[in-house]
C-alpha positions in Angstrom: 117.5 38.4 -117.2 117.0 38.5 -113.4 115.5 35.8 -111.3 112.1 37.5 -111.7 112.3 37.1 -115.5 112.6 40.8 -116.4 115.7 42.5 -117.9 117.9 43.8 -115.0 118.1 47.3 -116.5 114.4 47.6 -117.4 113.1 51.1 -116.6 109.7 52.0 -115.1 110.0 55.4 -116.9 108.8 55.7 -120.5 111.0 57.9 -122.6 110.8 60.6 -123.7 109.0 62.3 -120.8 108.9 65.5 -118.7 111.0 64.5 -115.6 111.1 66.8 -112.5 114.3 66.9 -110.4 114.6 68.7 -107.1 118.0 70.3 -106.3 118.8 71.8 -102.9 121.8 74.1 -102.5 123.1 77.2 -100.8 121.0 80.3 -101.4 123.8 82.2 -103.0 124.1 84.5 -106.1 124.4 82.5 -109.3 123.0 79.2 -107.9 119.8 79.2 -110.0 121.7 80.2 -113.1 124.3 77.4 -112.6 121.5 74.8 -112.3 119.7 76.2 -115.4 123.0 76.0 -117.3 123.5 72.3 -116.3 119.9 71.5 -117.2 120.5 73.0 -120.7 123.6 70.8 -121.2 121.3 67.8 -121.0 118.1 69.3 -122.4 118.9 72.1 -124.8 115.2 73.1 -124.9 115.0 73.5 -121.1 112.8 76.5 -120.3 114.2 78.5 -117.3 110.8 80.0 -116.8 109.5 76.6 -115.6 112.0 76.6 -112.7 110.4 76.6 -109.3 112.4 78.1 -106.4 111.6 77.7 -102.7 113.9 79.2 -100.1 114.4 77.4 -96.8 112.7 78.8 -93.7 115.9 80.5 -92.5 116.8 81.5 -96.1 120.2 79.8 -96.1 119.2 77.2 -98.7 117.3 77.2 -101.9 115.2 74.4 -103.3 114.8 74.3 -107.0 112.6 72.1 -109.1 113.7 71.7 -112.7 111.6 69.7 -115.2 113.7 68.3 -118.1 112.8 66.5 -121.2 114.3 63.0 -120.4 115.2 60.9 -123.4 117.0 58.0 -121.7 118.1 56.6 -118.3 121.7 57.3 -119.3 120.8 61.0 -119.8 119.2 61.2 -116.4 122.0 59.3 -114.7 124.6 61.7 -116.1 122.4 64.7 -115.2 122.1 63.5 -111.6 125.9 63.0 -111.5 126.7 66.4 -112.8 124.2 68.1 -110.5 125.5 66.1 -107.5 129.1 67.1 -108.0 128.4 70.8 -108.4 130.1 72.6 -105.4 126.9 74.6 -104.4 124.6 71.6 -104.5 123.8 69.7 -101.3 121.1 67.3 -102.4 119.5 66.0 -105.7 116.2 64.2 -105.6 
């Protein structure tokens, strides 16, 4: 327990839940497909039709919002790590 009296790993998120993640990367062929593939590794039921894509003003970058079915903090942590280490990804929020 922490000094405040709550468990140190207590999450503010109630699982399972629909959890949106924003991914920004280079606007290149295959980027969206790569992110969908990663999402499906962690959420086999991920529906690619729910993906929201927004190109940057100059068109060099593509912002994607994926909404996964989150079942645990560990799942989300590993998903964030996997997305962050992808060579085409610049930011994950």
